[in-house]
mmCIF file as Biopython writes it, N, C-alpha, C and O atoms, coordinates in Angstrom:
data_model
#
loop_
_atom_site.group_PDB
_atom_site.id
_atom_site.type_symbol
_atom_site.label_atom_id
_atom_site.label_alt_id
_atom_site.label_comp_id
_atom_site.label_asym_id
_atom_site.label_entity_id
_atom_site.label_seq_id
_atom_site.pdbx_PDB_ins_code
_atom_site.Cartn_x
_atom_site.Cartn_y
_atom_site.Cartn_z
_atom_site.occupancy
_atom_site.B_iso_or_equiv
_atom_site.auth_seq_id
_atom_site.auth_asym_id
_atom_site.pdbx_PDB_model_num
ATOM 1   N N  . MET A ? 1  ? 14.775  9.597   12.984  1.0 0.0 1  A 1 
ATOM 2   C CA . MET A ? 1  ? 13.388  9.246   13.259  1.0 0.0 1  A 1 
ATOM 3   C C  . MET A ? 1  ? 12.501  9.877   12.193  1.0 0.0 1  A 1 
ATOM 4   O O  . MET A ? 1  ? 12.716  11.017  11.780  1.0 0.0 1  A 1 
ATOM 5   N N  . LEU A ? 2  ? 11.504  9.121   11.756  1.0 0.0 2  A 1 
ATOM 6   C CA . LEU A ? 2  ? 10.575  9.617   10.741  1.0 0.0 2  A 1 
ATOM 7   C C  . LEU A ? 2  ? 9.554   10.556  11.370  1.0 0.0 2  A 1 
ATOM 8   O O  . LEU A ? 2  ? 8.998   10.263  12.428  1.0 0.0 2  A 1 
ATOM 9   N N  . ASN A ? 3  ? 9.317   11.669  10.720  1.0 0.0 3  A 1 
ATOM 10  C CA . ASN A ? 3  ? 8.215   12.496  11.181  1.0 0.0 3  A 1 
ATOM 11  C C  . ASN A ? 3  ? 6.943   12.047  10.474  1.0 0.0 3  A 1 
ATOM 12  O O  . ASN A ? 3  ? 7.003   11.248  9.540   1.0 0.0 3  A 1 
ATOM 13  N N  . ILE A ? 4  ? 5.805   12.548  10.905  1.0 0.0 4  A 1 
ATOM 14  C CA . ILE A ? 4  ? 4.514   12.075  10.408  1.0 0.0 4  A 1 
ATOM 15  C C  . ILE A ? 4  ? 4.310   12.413  8.932   1.0 0.0 4  A 1 
ATOM 16  O O  . ILE A ? 4  ? 3.669   11.643  8.216   1.0 0.0 4  A 1 
ATOM 17  N N  . THR A ? 5  ? 4.833   13.531  8.466   1.0 0.0 5  A 1 
ATOM 18  C CA . THR A ? 5  ? 4.688   13.899  7.061   1.0 0.0 5  A 1 
ATOM 19  C C  . THR A ? 5  ? 5.455   12.940  6.160   1.0 0.0 5  A 1 
ATOM 20  O O  . THR A ? 5  ? 4.951   12.541  5.110   1.0 0.0 5  A 1 
ATOM 21  N N  . THR A ? 6  ? 6.651   12.571  6.554   1.0 0.0 6  A 1 
ATOM 22  C CA . THR A ? 6  ? 7.432   11.604  5.775   1.0 0.0 6  A 1 
ATOM 23  C C  . THR A ? 6  ? 6.749   10.241  5.763   1.0 0.0 6  A 1 
ATOM 24  O O  . THR A ? 6  ? 6.699   9.577   4.728   1.0 0.0 6  A 1 
ATOM 25  N N  . LEU A ? 7  ? 6.228   9.826   6.906   1.0 0.0 7  A 1 
ATOM 26  C CA . LEU A ? 7  ? 5.532   8.550   6.993   1.0 0.0 7  A 1 
ATOM 27  C C  . LEU A ? 7  ? 4.288   8.550   6.106   1.0 0.0 7  A 1 
ATOM 28  O O  . LEU A ? 7  ? 4.021   7.563   5.420   1.0 0.0 7  A 1 
ATOM 29  N N  . ARG A ? 8  ? 3.529   9.637   6.110   1.0 0.0 8  A 1 
ATOM 30  C CA . ARG A ? 8  ? 2.356   9.736   5.227   1.0 0.0 8  A 1 
ATOM 31  C C  . ARG A ? 8  ? 2.745   9.681   3.766   1.0 0.0 8  A 1 
ATOM 32  O O  . ARG A ? 8  ? 2.054   9.049   2.967   1.0 0.0 8  A 1 
ATOM 33  N N  . THR A ? 9  ? 3.846   10.335  3.397   1.0 0.0 9  A 1 
ATOM 34  C CA . THR A ? 9  ? 4.307   10.320  2.010   1.0 0.0 9  A 1 
ATOM 35  C C  . THR A ? 9  ? 4.702   8.915   1.579   1.0 0.0 9  A 1 
ATOM 36  O O  . THR A ? 9  ? 4.386   8.493   0.467   1.0 0.0 9  A 1 
ATOM 37  N N  . ILE A ? 10 ? 5.383   8.198   2.445   1.0 0.0 10 A 1 
ATOM 38  C CA . ILE A ? 10 ? 5.768   6.816   2.137   1.0 0.0 10 A 1 
ATOM 39  C C  . ILE A ? 10 ? 4.521   5.942   1.997   1.0 0.0 10 A 1 
ATOM 40  O O  . ILE A ? 10 ? 4.408   5.159   1.053   1.0 0.0 10 A 1 
ATOM 41  N N  . CYS A ? 11 ? 3.598   6.077   2.929   1.0 0.0 11 A 1 
ATOM 42  C CA . CYS A ? 11 ? 2.374   5.278   2.880   1.0 0.0 11 A 1 
ATOM 43  C C  . CYS A ? 11 ? 1.533   5.617   1.653   1.0 0.0 11 A 1 
ATOM 44  O O  . CYS A ? 11 ? 0.948   4.726   1.035   1.0 0.0 11 A 1 
ATOM 45  N N  . LEU A ? 12 ? 1.470   6.888   1.300   1.0 0.0 12 A 1 
ATOM 46  C CA . LEU A ? 12 ? 0.725   7.279   0.102   1.0 0.0 12 A 1 
ATOM 47  C C  . LEU A ? 12 ? 1.359   6.690   -1.146  1.0 0.0 12 A 1 
ATOM 48  O O  . LEU A ? 12 ? 0.651   6.204   -2.028  1.0 0.0 12 A 1 
ATOM 49  N N  . SER A ? 13 ? 2.667   6.726   -1.233  1.0 0.0 13 A 1 
ATOM 50  C CA . SER A ? 13 ? 3.365   6.142   -2.385  1.0 0.0 13 A 1 
ATOM 51  C C  . SER A ? 13 ? 3.100   4.646   -2.489  1.0 0.0 13 A 1 
ATOM 52  O O  . SER A ? 13 ? 2.818   4.139   -3.574  1.0 0.0 13 A 1 
ATOM 53  N N  . LEU A ? 14 ? 3.188   3.937   -1.367  1.0 0.0 14 A 1 
ATOM 54  C CA . LEU A ? 14 ? 2.925   2.499   -1.369  1.0 0.0 14 A 1 
ATOM 55  C C  . LEU A ? 14 ? 1.481   2.190   -1.730  1.0 0.0 14 A 1 
ATOM 56  O O  . LEU A ? 14 ? 1.213   1.219   -2.437  1.0 0.0 14 A 1 
ATOM 57  N N  . SER A ? 15 ? 0.553   3.001   -1.255  1.0 0.0 15 A 1 
ATOM 58  C CA . SER A ? 15 ? -0.855  2.782   -1.570  1.0 0.0 15 A 1 
ATOM 59  C C  . SER A ? 15 ? -1.147  3.038   -3.045  1.0 0.0 15 A 1 
ATOM 60  O O  . SER A ? 15 ? -1.963  2.335   -3.641  1.0 0.0 15 A 1 
ATOM 61  N N  . ILE A ? 16 ? -0.506  4.014   -3.630  1.0 0.0 16 A 1 
ATOM 62  C CA . ILE A ? 16 ? -0.672  4.279   -5.058  1.0 0.0 16 A 1 
ATOM 63  C C  . ILE A ? 16 ? -0.129  3.111   -5.873  1.0 0.0 16 A 1 
ATOM 64  O O  . ILE A ? 16 ? -0.754  2.684   -6.844  1.0 0.0 16 A 1 
ATOM 65  N N  . ILE A ? 17 ? 1.032   2.595   -5.480  1.0 0.0 17 A 1 
ATOM 66  C CA . ILE A ? 17 ? 1.602   1.429   -6.162  1.0 0.0 17 A 1 
ATOM 67  C C  . ILE A ? 17 ? 0.656   0.229   -6.030  1.0 0.0 17 A 1 
ATOM 68  O O  . ILE A ? 17 ? 0.442   -0.500  -6.999  1.0 0.0 17 A 1 
ATOM 69  N N  . GLY A ? 18 ? 0.098   0.025   -4.848  1.0 0.0 18 A 1 
ATOM 70  C CA . GLY A ? 18 ? -0.856  -1.062  -4.638  1.0 0.0 18 A 1 
ATOM 71  C C  . GLY A ? 18 ? -2.117  -0.889  -5.471  1.0 0.0 18 A 1 
ATOM 72  O O  . GLY A ? 18 ? -2.632  -1.857  -6.030  1.0 0.0 18 A 1 
ATOM 73  N N  . ALA A ? 19 ? -2.617  0.343   -5.557  1.0 0.0 19 A 1 
ATOM 74  C CA . ALA A ? 19 ? -3.802  0.598   -6.376  1.0 0.0 19 A 1 
ATOM 75  C C  . ALA A ? 19 ? -3.505  0.359   -7.855  1.0 0.0 19 A 1 
ATOM 76  O O  . ALA A ? 19 ? -4.341  -0.175  -8.584  1.0 0.0 19 A 1 
ATOM 77  N N  . PHE A ? 20 ? -2.327  0.752   -8.286  1.0 0.0 20 A 1 
ATOM 78  C CA . PHE A ? 20 ? -1.921  0.501   -9.675  1.0 0.0 20 A 1 
ATOM 79  C C  . PHE A ? 20 ? -1.862  -1.002  -9.949  1.0 0.0 20 A 1 
ATOM 80  O O  . PHE A ? 20 ? -2.313  -1.463  -10.997 1.0 0.0 20 A 1 
ATOM 81  N N  . ASN A ? 21 ? -1.308  -1.762  -9.008  1.0 0.0 21 A 1 
ATOM 82  C CA . ASN A ? 21 ? -1.225  -3.206  -9.172  1.0 0.0 21 A 1 
ATOM 83  C C  . ASN A ? 21 ? -2.624  -3.824  -9.263  1.0 0.0 21 A 1 
ATOM 84  O O  . ASN A ? 21 ? -2.872  -4.667  -10.126 1.0 0.0 21 A 1 
ATOM 85  N N  . TRP A ? 22 ? -3.537  -3.410  -8.378  1.0 0.0 22 A 1 
ATOM 86  C CA . TRP A ? 22 ? -4.895  -3.954  -8.431  1.0 0.0 22 A 1 
ATOM 87  C C  . TRP A ? 22 ? -5.619  -3.536  -9.703  1.0 0.0 22 A 1 
ATOM 88  O O  . TRP A ? 22 ? -6.438  -4.290  -10.229 1.0 0.0 22 A 1 
ATOM 89  N N  . GLY A ? 23 ? -5.326  -2.353  -10.194 1.0 0.0 23 A 1 
ATOM 90  C CA . GLY A ? 23 ? -5.890  -1.936  -11.477 1.0 0.0 23 A 1 
ATOM 91  C C  . GLY A ? 23 ? -5.414  -2.834  -12.607 1.0 0.0 23 A 1 
ATOM 92  O O  . GLY A ? 23 ? -6.195  -3.217  -13.478 1.0 0.0 23 A 1 
ATOM 93  N N  . LEU A ? 24 ? -4.133  -3.165  -12.589 1.0 0.0 24 A 1 
ATOM 94  C CA . LEU A ? 24 ? -3.595  -4.089  -13.590 1.0 0.0 24 A 1 
ATOM 95  C C  . LEU A ? 24 ? -4.240  -5.469  -13.485 1.0 0.0 24 A 1 
ATOM 96  O O  . LEU A ? 24 ? -4.543  -6.099  -14.498 1.0 0.0 24 A 1 
ATOM 97  N N  . VAL A ? 25 ? -4.446  -5.929  -12.259 1.0 0.0 25 A 1 
ATOM 98  C CA . VAL A ? 25 ? -5.077  -7.237  -12.068 1.0 0.0 25 A 1 
ATOM 99  C C  . VAL A ? 25 ? -6.502  -7.208  -12.613 1.0 0.0 25 A 1 
ATOM 100 O O  . VAL A ? 25 ? -6.942  -8.156  -13.264 1.0 0.0 25 A 1 
ATOM 101 N N  . GLY A ? 26 ? -7.212  -6.136  -12.348 1.0 0.0 26 A 1 
ATOM 102 C CA . GLY A ? 26 ? -8.595  -6.029  -12.820 1.0 0.0 26 A 1 
ATOM 103 C C  . GLY A ? 26 ? -8.720  -5.888  -14.329 1.0 0.0 26 A 1 
ATOM 104 O O  . GLY A ? 26 ? -9.630  -6.452  -14.937 1.0 0.0 26 A 1 
ATOM 105 N N  . LEU A ? 27 ? -7.813  -5.142  -14.928 1.0 0.0 27 A 1 
ATOM 106 C CA . LEU A ? 27 ? -7.902  -4.895  -16.368 1.0 0.0 27 A 1 
ATOM 107 C C  . LEU A ? 27 ? -7.301  -6.007  -17.212 1.0 0.0 27 A 1 
ATOM 108 O O  . LEU A ? 27 ? -7.876  -6.398  -18.228 1.0 0.0 27 A 1 
ATOM 109 N N  . THR A ? 28 ? -6.162  -6.513  -16.803 1.0 0.0 28 A 1 
ATOM 110 C CA . THR A ? 28 ? -5.411  -7.425  -17.672 1.0 0.0 28 A 1 
ATOM 111 C C  . THR A ? 28 ? -5.084  -8.760  -17.026 1.0 0.0 28 A 1 
ATOM 112 O O  . THR A ? 28 ? -4.448  -9.607  -17.652 1.0 0.0 28 A 1 
ATOM 113 N N  . ASN A ? 29 ? -5.515  -8.968  -15.761 1.0 0.0 29 A 1 
ATOM 114 C CA . ASN A ? 29 ? -5.189  -10.178 -15.012 1.0 0.0 29 A 1 
ATOM 115 C C  . ASN A ? 29 ? -3.671  -10.373 -14.897 1.0 0.0 29 A 1 
ATOM 116 O O  . ASN A ? 29 ? -3.180  -11.502 -14.895 1.0 0.0 29 A 1 
ATOM 117 N N  . PHE A ? 30 ? -2.942  -9.264  -14.803 1.0 0.0 30 A 1 
ATOM 118 C CA . PHE A ? 30 ? -1.490  -9.276  -14.652 1.0 0.0 30 A 1 
ATOM 119 C C  . PHE A ? 30 ? -1.145  -8.707  -13.283 1.0 0.0 30 A 1 
ATOM 120 O O  . PHE A ? 30 ? -1.490  -7.564  -12.982 1.0 0.0 30 A 1 
ATOM 121 N N  . ASN A ? 31 ? -0.470  -9.490  -12.457 1.0 0.0 31 A 1 
ATOM 122 C CA . ASN A ? 31 ? -0.090  -9.067  -11.117 1.0 0.0 31 A 1 
ATOM 123 C C  . ASN A ? 31 ? 1.396   -8.716  -11.120 1.0 0.0 31 A 1 
ATOM 124 O O  . ASN A ? 31 ? 2.255   -9.583  -11.282 1.0 0.0 31 A 1 
ATOM 125 N N  . LEU A ? 32 ? 1.675   -7.441  -10.939 1.0 0.0 32 A 1 
ATOM 126 C CA . LEU A ? 32 ? 3.044   -6.943  -10.992 1.0 0.0 32 A 1 
ATOM 127 C C  . LEU A ? 32 ? 3.911   -7.504  -9.858  1.0 0.0 32 A 1 
ATOM 128 O O  . LEU A ? 32 ? 5.098   -7.767  -10.055 1.0 0.0 32 A 1 
ATOM 129 N N  . VAL A ? 33 ? 3.324   -7.684  -8.682  1.0 0.0 33 A 1 
ATOM 130 C CA . VAL A ? 33 ? 4.087   -8.187  -7.537  1.0 0.0 33 A 1 
ATOM 131 C C  . VAL A ? 33 ? 4.530   -9.626  -7.790  1.0 0.0 33 A 1 
ATOM 132 O O  . VAL A ? 33 ? 5.691   -9.967  -7.561  1.0 0.0 33 A 1 
ATOM 133 N N  . THR A ? 34 ? 3.621   -10.461 -8.256  1.0 0.0 34 A 1 
ATOM 134 C CA . THR A ? 34 ? 3.996   -11.854 -8.506  1.0 0.0 34 A 1 
ATOM 135 C C  . THR A ? 34 ? 4.849   -11.997 -9.762  1.0 0.0 34 A 1 
ATOM 136 O O  . THR A ? 34 ? 5.489   -13.031 -9.953  1.0 0.0 34 A 1 
ATOM 137 N N  . TYR A ? 35 ? 4.868   -10.999 -10.605 1.0 0.0 35 A 1 
ATOM 138 C CA . TYR A ? 35 ? 5.767   -11.021 -11.756 1.0 0.0 35 A 1 
ATOM 139 C C  . TYR A ? 35 ? 7.223   -10.932 -11.296 1.0 0.0 35 A 1 
ATOM 140 O O  . TYR A ? 35 ? 8.095   -11.619 -11.828 1.0 0.0 35 A 1 
ATOM 141 N N  . PHE A ? 36 ? 7.475   -10.075 -10.299 1.0 0.0 36 A 1 
ATOM 142 C CA . PHE A ? 36 ? 8.834   -9.892  -9.796  1.0 0.0 36 A 1 
ATOM 143 C C  . PHE A ? 36 ? 9.202   -10.898 -8.702  1.0 0.0 36 A 1 
ATOM 144 O O  . PHE A ? 36 ? 10.376  -11.227 -8.533  1.0 0.0 36 A 1 
ATOM 145 N N  . LEU A ? 37 ? 8.219   -11.377 -7.972  1.0 0.0 37 A 1 
ATOM 146 C CA . LEU A ? 37 ? 8.446   -12.328 -6.884  1.0 0.0 37 A 1 
ATOM 147 C C  . LEU A ? 37 ? 7.624   -13.577 -7.165  1.0 0.0 37 A 1 
ATOM 148 O O  . LEU A ? 37 ? 6.636   -13.516 -7.897  1.0 0.0 37 A 1 
ATOM 149 N N  . SER A ? 38 ? 8.013   -14.686 -6.600  1.0 0.0 38 A 1 
ATOM 150 C CA . SER A ? 38 ? 7.203   -15.886 -6.802  1.0 0.0 38 A 1 
ATOM 151 C C  . SER A ? 38 ? 5.875   -15.733 -6.060  1.0 0.0 38 A 1 
ATOM 152 O O  . SER A ? 38 ? 5.793   -15.056 -5.035  1.0 0.0 38 A 1 
ATOM 153 N N  . GLU A ? 39 ? 4.847   -16.370 -6.596  1.0 0.0 39 A 1 
ATOM 154 C CA . GLU A ? 39 ? 3.474   -16.109 -6.157  1.0 0.0 39 A 1 
ATOM 155 C C  . GLU A ? 39 ? 3.228   -16.393 -4.679  1.0 0.0 39 A 1 
ATOM 156 O O  . GLU A ? 39 ? 2.580   -15.587 -4.011  1.0 0.0 39 A 1 
ATOM 157 N N  . ASN A ? 40 ? 3.710   -17.478 -4.158  1.0 0.0 40 A 1 
ATOM 158 C CA . ASN A ? 40 ? 3.435   -17.845 -2.769  1.0 0.0 40 A 1 
ATOM 159 C C  . ASN A ? 40 ? 4.639   -17.651 -1.853  1.0 0.0 40 A 1 
ATOM 160 O O  . ASN A ? 40 ? 4.762   -18.338 -0.839  1.0 0.0 40 A 1 
ATOM 161 N N  . SER A ? 41 ? 5.518   -16.733 -2.198  1.0 0.0 41 A 1 
ATOM 162 C CA . SER A ? 41 ? 6.716   -16.535 -1.390  1.0 0.0 41 A 1 
ATOM 163 C C  . SER A ? 41 ? 6.426   -15.649 -0.176  1.0 0.0 41 A 1 
ATOM 164 O O  . SER A ? 41 ? 5.440   -14.913 -0.141  1.0 0.0 41 A 1 
ATOM 165 N N  . LEU A ? 42 ? 7.289   -15.740 0.788   1.0 0.0 42 A 1 
ATOM 166 C CA . LEU A ? 42 ? 7.175   -14.914 1.984   1.0 0.0 42 A 1 
ATOM 167 C C  . LEU A ? 42 ? 7.376   -13.431 1.640   1.0 0.0 42 A 1 
ATOM 168 O O  . LEU A ? 42 ? 6.720   -12.568 2.224   1.0 0.0 42 A 1 
ATOM 169 N N  . SER A ? 43 ? 8.269   -13.137 0.706   1.0 0.0 43 A 1 
ATOM 170 C CA . SER A ? 43 ? 8.505   -11.741 0.321   1.0 0.0 43 A 1 
ATOM 171 C C  . SER A ? 43 ? 7.277   -11.139 -0.364  1.0 0.0 43 A 1 
ATOM 172 O O  . SER A ? 43 ? 6.987   -9.957  -0.183  1.0 0.0 43 A 1 
ATOM 173 N N  . CYS A ? 44 ? 6.562   -11.933 -1.138  1.0 0.0 44 A 1 
ATOM 174 C CA . CYS A ? 44 ? 5.335   -11.464 -1.785  1.0 0.0 44 A 1 
ATOM 175 C C  . CYS A ? 44 ? 4.274   -11.129 -0.728  1.0 0.0 44 A 1 
ATOM 176 O O  . CYS A ? 44 ? 3.612   -10.095 -0.814  1.0 0.0 44 A 1 
ATOM 177 N N  . ARG A ? 45 ? 4.123   -11.986 0.240   1.0 0.0 45 A 1 
ATOM 178 C CA . ARG A ? 45 ? 3.172   -11.731 1.321   1.0 0.0 45 A 1 
ATOM 179 C C  . ARG A ? 45 ? 3.577   -10.507 2.133   1.0 0.0 45 A 1 
ATOM 180 O O  . ARG A ? 45 ? 2.719   -9.735  2.564   1.0 0.0 45 A 1 
ATOM 181 N N  . PHE A ? 46 ? 4.874   -10.326 2.344   1.0 0.0 46 A 1 
ATOM 182 C CA . PHE A ? 46 ? 5.368   -9.162  3.079   1.0 0.0 46 A 1 
ATOM 183 C C  . PHE A ? 46 ? 5.028   -7.868  2.338   1.0 0.0 46 A 1 
ATOM 184 O O  . PHE A ? 46 ? 4.610   -6.889  2.957   1.0 0.0 46 A 1 
ATOM 185 N N  . ILE A ? 47 ? 5.205   -7.862  1.016   1.0 0.0 47 A 1 
ATOM 186 C CA . ILE A ? 47 ? 4.863   -6.676  0.208   1.0 0.0 47 A 1 
ATOM 187 C C  . ILE A ? 47 ? 3.381   -6.348  0.355   1.0 0.0 47 A 1 
ATOM 188 O O  . ILE A ? 47 ? 3.017   -5.195  0.586   1.0 0.0 47 A 1 
ATOM 189 N N  . TYR A ? 48 ? 2.521   -7.369  0.220   1.0 0.0 48 A 1 
ATOM 190 C CA . TYR A ? 48 ? 1.078   -7.143  0.386   1.0 0.0 48 A 1 
ATOM 191 C C  . TYR A ? 48 ? 0.742   -6.634  1.774   1.0 0.0 48 A 1 
ATOM 192 O O  . TYR A ? 48 ? -0.122  -5.771  1.928   1.0 0.0 48 A 1 
ATOM 193 N N  . LEU A ? 49 ? 1.416   -7.159  2.787   1.0 0.0 49 A 1 
ATOM 194 C CA . LEU A ? 49 ? 1.180   -6.732  4.165   1.0 0.0 49 A 1 
ATOM 195 C C  . LEU A ? 49 ? 1.566   -5.269  4.366   1.0 0.0 49 A 1 
ATOM 196 O O  . LEU A ? 49 ? 0.820   -4.510  4.984   1.0 0.0 49 A 1 
ATOM 197 N N  . ILE A ? 50 ? 2.723   -4.872  3.849   1.0 0.0 50 A 1 
ATOM 198 C CA . ILE A ? 50 ? 3.181   -3.490  3.987   1.0 0.0 50 A 1 
ATOM 199 C C  . ILE A ? 50 ? 2.229   -2.529  3.269   1.0 0.0 50 A 1 
ATOM 200 O O  . ILE A ? 50 ? 1.904   -1.466  3.798   1.0 0.0 50 A 1 
ATOM 201 N N  . ILE A ? 51 ? 1.786   -2.902  2.071   1.0 0.0 51 A 1 
ATOM 202 C CA . ILE A ? 51 ? 0.853   -2.048  1.329   1.0 0.0 51 A 1 
ATOM 203 C C  . ILE A ? 51 ? -0.488  -1.963  2.052   1.0 0.0 51 A 1 
ATOM 204 O O  . ILE A ? 51 ? -1.108  -0.900  2.100   1.0 0.0 51 A 1 
ATOM 205 N N  . GLY A ? 52 ? -0.930  -3.080  2.611   1.0 0.0 52 A 1 
ATOM 206 C CA . GLY A ? 52 ? -2.175  -3.067  3.383   1.0 0.0 52 A 1 
ATOM 207 C C  . GLY A ? 52 ? -2.093  -2.176  4.611   1.0 0.0 52 A 1 
ATOM 208 O O  . GLY A ? 52 ? -3.014  -1.406  4.883   1.0 0.0 52 A 1 
ATOM 209 N N  . PHE A ? 53 ? -0.995  -2.275  5.357   1.0 0.0 53 A 1 
ATOM 210 C CA . PHE A ? 53 ? -0.809  -1.414  6.519   1.0 0.0 53 A 1 
ATOM 211 C C  . PHE A ? 53 ? -0.702  0.056   6.122   1.0 0.0 53 A 1 
ATOM 212 O O  . PHE A ? 53 ? -1.141  0.934   6.864   1.0 0.0 53 A 1 
ATOM 213 N N  . SER A ? 54 ? -0.126  0.323   4.967   1.0 0.0 54 A 1 
ATOM 214 C CA . SER A ? 54 ? -0.043  1.704   4.485   1.0 0.0 54 A 1 
ATOM 215 C C  . SER A ? 54 ? -1.427  2.277   4.236   1.0 0.0 54 A 1 
ATOM 216 O O  . SER A ? 54 ? -1.716  3.414   4.608   1.0 0.0 54 A 1 
ATOM 217 N N  . GLY A ? 55 ? -2.277  1.484   3.607   1.0 0.0 55 A 1 
ATOM 218 C CA . GLY A ? 55 ? -3.650  1.931   3.369   1.0 0.0 55 A 1 
ATOM 219 C C  . GLY A ? 55 ? -4.409  2.152   4.659   1.0 0.0 55 A 1 
ATOM 220 O O  . GLY A ? 55 ? -5.136  3.137   4.795   1.0 0.0 55 A 1 
ATOM 221 N N  . LEU A ? 56 ? -4.246  1.238   5.613   1.0 0.0 56 A 1 
ATOM 222 C CA . LEU A ? 56 ? -4.915  1.399   6.909   1.0 0.0 56 A 1 
ATOM 223 C C  . LEU A ? 56 ? -4.404  2.626   7.655   1.0 0.0 56 A 1 
ATOM 224 O O  . LEU A ? 56 ? -5.184  3.342   8.284   1.0 0.0 56 A 1 
ATOM 225 N N  . PHE A ? 57 ? -3.097  2.871   7.587   1.0 0.0 57 A 1 
ATOM 226 C CA . PHE A ? 57 ? -2.532  4.050   8.239   1.0 0.0 57 A 1 
ATOM 227 C C  . PHE A ? 57 ? -3.109  5.332   7.625   1.0 0.0 57 A 1 
ATOM 228 O O  . PHE A ? 57 ? -3.463  6.263   8.348   1.0 0.0 57 A 1 
ATOM 229 N N  . LEU A ? 58 ? -3.201  5.376   6.295   1.0 0.0 58 A 1 
ATOM 230 C CA . LEU A ? 58 ? -3.752  6.561   5.641   1.0 0.0 58 A 1 
ATOM 231 C C  . LEU A ? 58 ? -5.221  6.763   5.998   1.0 0.0 58 A 1 
ATOM 232 O O  . LEU A ? 58 ? -5.654  7.885   6.260   1.0 0.0 58 A 1 
ATOM 233 N N  . ALA A ? 59 ? -5.982  5.673   6.008   1.0 0.0 59 A 1 
ATOM 234 C CA . ALA A ? 59 ? -7.395  5.779   6.368   1.0 0.0 59 A 1 
ATOM 235 C C  . ALA A ? 59 ? -7.560  6.283   7.800   1.0 0.0 59 A 1 
ATOM 236 O O  . ALA A ? 59 ? -8.387  7.155   8.068   1.0 0.0 59 A 1 
ATOM 237 N N  . ALA A ? 60 ? -6.772  5.731   8.712   1.0 0.0 60 A 1 
ATOM 238 C CA . ALA A ? 60 ? -6.857  6.156   10.113  1.0 0.0 60 A 1 
ATOM 239 C C  . ALA A ? 60 ? -6.402  7.595   10.283  1.0 0.0 60 A 1 
ATOM 240 O O  . ALA A ? 60 ? -7.009  8.348   11.046  1.0 0.0 60 A 1 
ATOM 241 N N  . SER A ? 61 ? -5.343  7.991   9.584   1.0 0.0 61 A 1 
ATOM 242 C CA . SER A ? 61 ? -4.860  9.369   9.738   1.0 0.0 61 A 1 
ATOM 243 C C  . SER A ? 61 ? -5.868  10.364  9.166   1.0 0.0 61 A 1 
ATOM 244 O O  . SER A ? 61 ? -6.029  11.457  9.709   1.0 0.0 61 A 1 
ATOM 245 N N  . CYS A ? 62 ? -6.536  10.006  8.097   1.0 0.0 62 A 1 
ATOM 246 C CA . CYS A ? 62 ? -7.587  10.891  7.550   1.0 0.0 62 A 1 
ATOM 247 C C  . CYS A ? 62 ? -8.769  10.965  8.497   1.0 0.0 62 A 1 
ATOM 248 O O  . CYS A ? 62 ? -9.318  12.045  8.716   1.0 0.0 62 A 1 
ATOM 249 N N  . PHE A ? 63 ? -9.168  9.839   9.060   1.0 0.0 63 A 1 
ATOM 250 C CA . PHE A ? 63 ? -10.295 9.797   9.981   1.0 0.0 63 A 1 
ATOM 251 C C  . PHE A ? 63 ? -10.036 10.630  11.225  1.0 0.0 63 A 1 
ATOM 252 O O  . PHE A ? 63 ? -10.884 11.428  11.624  1.0 0.0 63 A 1 
ATOM 253 N N  . PHE A ? 64 ? -8.877  10.452  11.838  1.0 0.0 64 A 1 
ATOM 254 C CA . PHE A ? 64 ? -8.587  11.180  13.069  1.0 0.0 64 A 1 
ATOM 255 C C  . PHE A ? 64 ? -8.298  12.654  12.797  1.0 0.0 64 A 1 
ATOM 256 O O  . PHE A ? 64 ? -8.557  13.497  13.655  1.0 0.0 64 A 1 
ATOM 257 N N  . ARG A ? 65 ? -7.769  12.978  11.621  1.0 0.0 65 A 1 
ATOM 258 C CA . ARG A ? 65 ? -7.559  14.391  11.277  1.0 0.0 65 A 1 
ATOM 259 C C  . ARG A ? 65 ? -8.902  15.093  11.144  1.0 0.0 65 A 1 
ATOM 260 O O  . ARG A ? 65 ? -9.049  16.232  11.587  1.0 0.0 65 A 1 
ATOM 261 N N  . ASP A ? 66 ? -9.892  14.425  10.537  1.0 0.0 66 A 1 
ATOM 262 C CA . ASP A ? 66 ? -11.226 15.012  10.390  1.0 0.0 66 A 1 
ATOM 263 C C  . ASP A ? 66 ? -11.925 15.159  11.726  1.0 0.0 66 A 1 
ATOM 264 O O  . ASP A ? 66 ? -12.720 16.082  11.902  1.0 0.0 66 A 1 
ATOM 265 N N  . MET A ? 67 ? -11.647 14.263  12.681  1.0 0.0 67 A 1 
ATOM 266 C CA . MET A ? 67 ? -12.272 14.340  13.986  1.0 0.0 67 A 1 
ATOM 267 C C  . MET A ? 67 ? -11.737 15.520  14.795  1.0 0.0 67 A 1 
ATOM 268 O O  . MET A ? 67 ? -12.445 16.043  15.656  1.0 0.0 67 A 1 
ATOM 269 N N  . LYS A ? 68 ? -10.510 15.945  14.536  1.0 0.0 68 A 1 
ATOM 270 C CA . LYS A ? 68 ? -9.919  17.060  15.271  1.0 0.0 68 A 1 
ATOM 271 C C  . LYS A ? 68 ? -10.593 18.373  14.902  1.0 0.0 68 A 1 
ATOM 272 O O  . LYS A ? 68 ? -10.744 19.259  15.743  1.0 0.0 68 A 1 
ATOM 273 N N  . ASN A ? 69 ? -10.999 18.498  13.639  1.0 0.0 69 A 1 
ATOM 274 C CA . ASN A ? 69 ? -11.579 19.768  13.145  1.0 0.0 69 A 1 
ATOM 275 C C  . ASN A ? 69 ? -13.031 19.894  13.511  1.0 0.0 69 A 1 
ATOM 276 O O  . ASN A ? 69 ? -13.668 20.893  13.177  1.0 0.0 69 A 1 
#
């Protein structure tokens, strides 16, 4: 079973990868995810979904951690 620290580390890693990809899209119009996967594939959408949930998890964990203090 994953503990919360491991889950945060995984989510942080995925969010950094997602931020790097969006930076590439903004700077060079190059999308790393669609480079490796076809643009409208189910696997491409799954990757975006996982990265999105990772960002939401990190935002929620930061918000609720601040509320405890």
